[in-house]
C-alpha positions as CSV (number, residue, x, y, z in Angstrom):
1,M,32.6,-8.4,6.6
2,N,30.4,-10.6,4.1
3,D,30.1,-13.5,6.5
4,L,28.4,-11.6,9.4
5,Y,25.1,-11.5,6.7
6,P,22.6,-14.2,7.0
7,K,22.8,-16.3,3.8
8,G,19.1,-16.6,2.4
9,P,15.4,-15.8,3.5
10,L,15.1,-18.5,5.9
11,R,17.8,-17.9,7.8
12,L,17.3,-14.0,7.8
13,M,13.5,-14.9,9.5
14,Y,15.3,-17.4,11.9
15,R,17.1,-14.9,12.6
16,L,14.4,-12.0,13.1
17,Y,11.9,-13.9,15.1
18,R,14.3,-15.4,17.5
19,H,16.7,-12.7,18.3
20,I,15.8,-8.9,17.0
21,F,12.3,-9.0,16.7
22,P,11.8,-10.0,21.1
23,A,14.6,-7.5,21.8
24,V,13.1,-4.6,19.7
25,R,9.9,-5.3,21.7
26,M,11.4,-5.3,24.8
27,E,13.4,-2.1,24.2
28,V,9.9,-0.3,22.7
29,E,8.2,-1.2,25.6
30,R,10.8,0.5,27.9
31,W,10.4,4.0,25.4
32,R,6.2,3.3,26.0
33,E,6.8,3.3,29.8
34,R,8.9,6.5,29.7
35,A,6.5,8.2,27.4
36,E,3.7,7.4,30.0
37,R,5.4,10.1,32.2
38,I,5.1,13.1,30.0
39,P,3.8,15.6,32.0
40,D,1.9,17.5,28.9
41,A,-1.3,15.8,27.8
42,E,-1.0,16.8,24.1
43,L,2.7,15.6,23.8
44,R,2.4,12.3,25.9
45,K,-0.6,11.2,23.4
46,Q,1.7,12.0,20.4
47,A,4.6,9.7,22.0
48,L,2.4,6.7,22.8
49,D,0.5,7.0,19.8
50,S,3.9,6.6,17.6
51,I,4.6,4.1,19.6
52,H,1.5,2.0,19.5
53,N,0.9,2.5,15.6
54,K,4.0,2.5,14.1
55,L,5.9,-0.9,15.8
56,F,6.9,-2.3,12.5
57,H,9.1,0.6,11.7
58,C,11.5,-0.5,14.4
59,E,11.2,-3.5,13.8
60,G,12.1,-3.0,9.7
61,G,14.7,-1.0,10.7
62,A,16.1,-3.4,13.3
63,V,16.8,-6.0,10.4
64,Y,20.3,-4.6,9.8
65,A,21.2,-5.8,13.5
66,S,20.7,-8.9,12.3
67,A,23.4,-8.1,10.1
68,H,26.0,-8.0,12.5
69,M,25.1,-10.0,15.7
70,E,28.1,-9.3,18.0
71,H,26.7,-5.8,18.1
72,K,23.2,-6.6,18.0
73,D,22.5,-5.2,21.3
74,S,23.6,-1.5,20.7
75,L,22.2,-1.6,17.2
76,I,18.8,-2.3,18.5
77,R,18.9,-0.1,20.9
78,L,20.0,3.1,18.5
79,I,18.0,2.3,15.8
80,V,15.1,1.9,18.3
81,A,15.6,5.1,19.8
82,Y,16.5,7.0,16.3
83,Q,13.2,5.8,14.8
84,T,10.9,6.6,18.0
85,I,12.7,10.2,17.8
86,S,11.2,10.0,13.9
87,D,7.7,8.7,14.5
88,Y,7.3,10.8,17.6
89,L,8.6,14.2,16.0
90,D,6.1,13.2,12.7
91,N,3.0,13.1,15.1
92,L,4.1,16.3,16.5
93,C,4.3,17.9,13.0
94,D,1.1,16.3,11.6
95,R,-1.1,17.3,14.1
96,S,0.4,20.4,15.5
97,T,-1.1,23.4,16.4
98,S,2.2,25.8,15.7
99,L,2.8,25.1,11.6
100,G,6.0,27.8,11.4
101,A,8.7,26.3,9.6
102,E,11.2,27.5,12.6
103,N,9.0,25.2,15.1
104,F,9.4,22.3,12.6
105,E,13.1,23.1,12.2
106,R,13.8,24.0,16.2
107,L,11.7,20.0,16.4
108,H,14.1,17.8,14.3
109,Q,17.1,19.8,15.4
110,A,16.7,16.6,18.1
111,M,17.7,14.0,15.2
112,L,20.9,15.9,13.9
113,D,21.7,16.4,17.5
114,A,21.0,12.5,18.1
115,V,23.4,11.3,15.0
116,S,26.1,14.2,15.8
117,G,27.2,12.7,18.9
118,T,26.2,16.2,20.7
119,F,23.3,18.5,22.5
120,S,23.2,21.6,20.4
121,Q,21.8,23.2,23.3
122,T,18.7,24.6,22.1
123,D,15.5,24.3,23.0
124,Y,13.3,21.7,21.0
125,Y,10.4,22.7,21.7
126,E,11.1,27.0,21.8
127,F,8.4,27.2,18.9
128,N,6.0,24.4,19.9
129,K,2.8,25.5,22.1
130,E,3.3,22.4,24.0
131,K,6.6,22.3,25.7
132,N,7.4,20.2,29.1
133,D,7.9,16.3,27.6
134,G,9.6,15.6,31.2
135,G,12.9,15.0,29.2
136,Y,11.1,12.5,26.9
137,L,13.1,13.7,23.5
138,K,16.6,14.6,25.3
139,S,16.2,11.0,26.6
140,L,16.0,9.5,23.3
141,V,18.8,11.6,21.9
142,F,20.8,10.7,24.9
143,T,20.5,6.8,24.0
144,C,22.1,7.3,20.4
145,H,24.7,9.1,22.0
146,E,25.8,6.7,24.3
147,E,25.2,3.2,21.4
148,I,26.9,5.3,19.0
149,K,30.0,5.5,21.5
150,K,30.2,1.7,21.2
151,L,30.1,1.2,17.0
152,P,34.0,1.3,16.5
153,G,33.4,3.0,12.9
154,Y,31.2,5.4,14.0
155,S,33.7,8.1,13.0
156,I,34.1,7.0,9.3
157,V,30.4,7.0,8.4
158,R,29.3,10.4,10.9
159,N,29.3,12.9,7.8
160,D,27.6,10.4,5.5
161,V,24.7,9.9,8.7
162,Y,24.7,13.5,8.9
163,E,23.8,14.3,5.1
164,L,21.4,11.8,4.7
165,A,19.6,12.8,8.1
166,S,19.8,16.1,7.3
167,L,17.9,15.7,4.3
168,Y,15.2,13.9,6.3
169,C,14.7,16.8,8.0
170,N,14.5,19.2,5.4
171,L,11.4,17.1,3.9
172,Q,9.8,17.0,7.0
173,V,10.1,20.9,7.3
174,H,9.0,21.6,4.2
175,K,6.2,18.8,3.7
176,H,4.7,19.7,7.1
177,V,3.9,23.6,7.2
178,I,0.6,25.0,5.8
179,K,-0.8,23.3,2.9
180,E,-0.4,26.7,0.4
181,Q,3.6,26.6,1.0
182,R,4.1,22.9,0.6
183,E,4.7,22.6,-3.2
184,K,6.1,25.4,-3.8
185,R,8.4,24.8,-1.1
186,L,9.3,21.3,-2.1
187,L,9.8,22.1,-6.1
188,A,12.9,24.7,-4.8
189,W,14.1,22.3,-2.4
190,W,14.3,19.2,-4.8
191,K,15.9,21.9,-7.3
192,E,18.9,23.2,-5.4
193,H,20.0,19.1,-4.4
194,R,18.2,17.3,-7.8
195,Q,22.0,16.6,-9.5
196,K,22.0,13.9,-6.4
197,A,19.5,11.8,-8.3
198,P,18.8,13.3,-11.2
199,E,16.4,10.3,-12.5
200,L,14.2,11.1,-9.9
201,A,11.0,13.4,-10.1
202,W,10.5,15.7,-7.2
203,N,8.3,13.5,-5.6
204,E,10.5,10.5,-5.9
205,F,13.7,12.3,-4.8
206,A,11.5,13.5,-1.9
207,A,10.4,10.0,-0.6
208,A,14.0,9.0,-0.7
209,A,14.6,12.1,2.0
210,G,11.7,10.7,3.8
211,S,13.6,7.3,4.6
212,T,15.6,6.3,7.7
213,L,16.9,2.9,6.1
214,G,20.2,4.4,4.6
215,V,21.6,5.9,7.7
216,F,20.6,2.3,9.8
217,H,22.8,0.8,7.3
218,L,25.2,3.1,8.1
219,F,24.7,2.3,11.8
220,Q,25.6,-1.2,10.8
221,L,28.6,-0.3,8.9
222,A,30.2,1.5,11.8
223,S,29.8,-1.7,13.7
224,S,32.8,-3.0,12.2
225,P,36.2,-1.1,12.7
226,N,37.4,-1.4,9.0
227,V,34.4,0.0,7.1
228,S,36.3,1.8,4.0
229,R,35.2,4.8,2.1
230,E,35.0,2.7,-0.8
231,R,32.6,0.6,0.4
232,I,30.2,3.7,2.1
233,Q,29.9,5.2,-1.7
234,L,28.9,2.0,-3.1
235,M,26.5,2.1,-0.2
236,R,25.2,5.2,-0.7
237,K,24.8,4.7,-4.6
238,A,22.2,1.5,-4.1
239,Y,20.6,2.9,-0.9
240,F,20.2,6.6,-2.3
241,P,18.2,7.8,-4.0
242,W,16.9,3.9,-5.3
243,I,16.3,1.8,-2.2
244,C,15.2,4.3,0.1
245,S,12.7,6.0,-2.4
246,L,11.1,2.5,-2.6
247,H,10.8,2.2,0.7
248,I,9.0,5.5,1.2
249,L,7.1,5.0,-1.8
250,L,5.5,2.2,-1.0
251,D,4.4,3.3,2.4
252,Y,2.8,6.3,0.7
253,L,1.4,4.2,-2.0
254,I,-0.6,2.1,1.0
255,D,-1.8,4.9,3.4
256,L,-3.2,6.8,-0.5
257,E,-6.6,6.9,0.5
258,E,-6.0,7.6,4.3
259,D,-4.2,10.5,3.5
260,E,-6.7,11.8,1.1
261,V,-9.1,11.4,3.5
262,G,-7.0,13.3,6.1
263,G,-5.8,16.2,3.8
264,D,-2.4,14.9,4.0
265,L,0.4,15.6,1.4
266,N,1.2,12.1,-0.4
267,F,3.9,11.5,-2.9
268,I,2.1,8.6,-5.0
269,A,-1.1,11.1,-5.3
270,Y,1.3,13.2,-8.1
271,Y,1.1,10.2,-10.6
272,D,-1.4,10.7,-13.6
273,S,-2.2,6.9,-13.3
274,E,-2.2,3.5,-12.1
275,Q,0.2,2.6,-14.9
276,A,2.7,5.0,-14.2
277,I,2.9,3.9,-10.3
278,Y,3.4,0.5,-11.4
279,E,6.3,1.6,-13.9
280,R,7.8,4.0,-11.4
281,I,7.9,1.5,-8.7
282,H,9.2,-1.3,-11.6
283,Y,11.8,1.3,-12.6
284,I,13.4,2.3,-8.9
285,V,13.4,-1.5,-8.3
286,Q,15.6,-2.6,-11.5
287,E,17.6,-0.1,-10.6
288,A,18.0,-1.0,-6.8
289,K,18.9,-4.3,-7.8
290,E,21.0,-3.4,-10.3
291,H,23.0,-1.2,-7.9
292,I,22.9,-3.8,-5.4
293,R,25.5,-6.0,-7.6
294,S,28.1,-4.1,-6.9
295,L,28.1,-4.3,-3.0
296,P,29.9,-7.4,-1.5
297,D,26.5,-8.5,0.8
298,R,24.6,-7.8,-2.2
299,K,22.5,-11.1,-0.9
300,F,21.2,-9.4,2.3
301,H,20.4,-6.2,0.4
302,S,18.1,-8.2,-2.5
303,M,16.6,-9.5,0.3
304,I,15.8,-5.9,1.6
305,V,14.1,-5.1,-1.3
306,D,12.7,-8.2,-1.6
307,G,11.3,-7.7,1.7
308,L,10.2,-4.2,1.6
309,L,8.0,-5.3,-1.3
310,G,6.8,-8.3,0.5
311,L,6.3,-5.9,4.0
312,Y,4.3,-3.5,2.3
313,L,2.2,-5.1,-0.2
314,S,1.0,-7.6,1.9
315,D,-0.7,-4.7,4.4
316,G,-4.4,-5.2,4.9
317,K,-4.7,-1.6,3.6
318,V,-3.7,-2.7,0.0
319,Q,-7.2,-5.2,-0.3
320,R,-9.2,-1.8,0.7
321,Q,-8.1,0.0,-1.9
322,P,-9.4,-1.3,-5.0
323,M,-6.5,1.0,-7.2
324,V,-3.9,0.0,-5.0
325,K,-4.8,-3.6,-5.1
326,R,-4.3,-3.5,-8.7
327,V,-0.8,-1.9,-8.9
328,A,0.0,-4.4,-5.8
329,G,-0.8,-7.8,-8.0
330,L,0.9,-5.9,-10.8
331,I,4.1,-5.4,-8.9
332,I,4.2,-9.0,-6.9
333,R,3.5,-11.0,-10.4
334,S,6.6,-9.0,-11.8
335,S,8.8,-9.4,-8.7
336,S,11.3,-12.2,-8.2
337,F,10.3,-15.5,-5.8
338,P,12.0,-14.2,-3.0
339,T,9.4,-11.1,-2.8
340,R,6.6,-13.7,-2.9
341,F,8.3,-15.3,-0.2
342,F,8.3,-12.3,1.8
343,F,4.9,-11.3,1.0
344,F,3.3,-14.4,2.5
345,N,5.7,-14.3,5.5
346,S,4.6,-11.0,6.5
347,R,0.9,-11.8,5.9
348,G,1.4,-14.9,8.0
349,Y,3.7,-12.6,10.8
350,R,0.7,-10.2,10.7
351,G,-1.6,-12.6,11.4
352,S,0.1,-14.4,13.7
353,K,0.4,-11.0,16.0
354,A,-3.3,-10.2,15.5
355,V,-4.3,-13.6,17.1
356,L,-1.8,-12.8,19.9
357,Q,-3.3,-9.1,20.9
358,A,-6.7,-10.5,20.0
359,P,-8.8,-10.1,23.7
360,P,-10.4,-13.4,25.3
361,T,-13.8,-14.5,23.6
362,G,-15.1,-15.6,26.8
363,E,-17.3,-19.2,27.0
């Protein structure tokens, strides 16, 4: 399996720009066209907004397809469909007029159905005010089923995928209920599961649960028919909690000001100083790198960590938030050369996309 992985940052970026990202954009466009046909105006709006604003989630997840090019088409379709479900439901829950936990649980049953390979025969919108999506959500789930069938080792990883997906769904329910209940529910949930990551505070554990990267890597491992339980356990120790927690903490870091204005829960806001933010993120990076050492494909996963740092810390939102900018500067200065490579590469990639998407200026 080890020879499937790109050997270094340049090889990885070549595969992404040449093979992966163009295919991701085509697949996302297919779902955008499907979302345009959603009958209910509010559901259509949330579906289209999630696709428009979160394309980079699909691009980032599809990095795992670069590690097994023979199965890249199935992996891209599966990862894009699953991430699109996640982003769509996140938008629905953020802006829902039906704030009951039962609504969020029922909506997120779609994510569990997607990885189980079967439909639960439940109405995902039973407790939601808006209901008629014209089959959009079920189409996404069905696509996951079809692509999972093409992964020869999926039966070996199925239970691990389902466990991580369940933690993700639990988190989404607890963090989206009415504000007065959120922290109480999250703390009680963390106490129930804290043995899974005893080194982490509750907000860091919640961040780990909120990442889809562990699921995507398991999809990629399932593209090989001879994946072993030992390999899966090594992967689990590196990804949950370390790489997954880093992923979402960085995401919340760059959204800190935006969430404060919108009154949304943000896990970074629970640190008492910018020094504490830096120290905890730095600690989680070091632990992730240490656990990666046990993996046979350690170079690839080290690039995942470096790429996460480079991608998020190069985001334009960082420059608009003085405290976040200072924390990002500390992290970058203490990071390795590959992190800086991905930092400047991500900045250049965003700039090139902005130029391509800009309207013509005329004469």
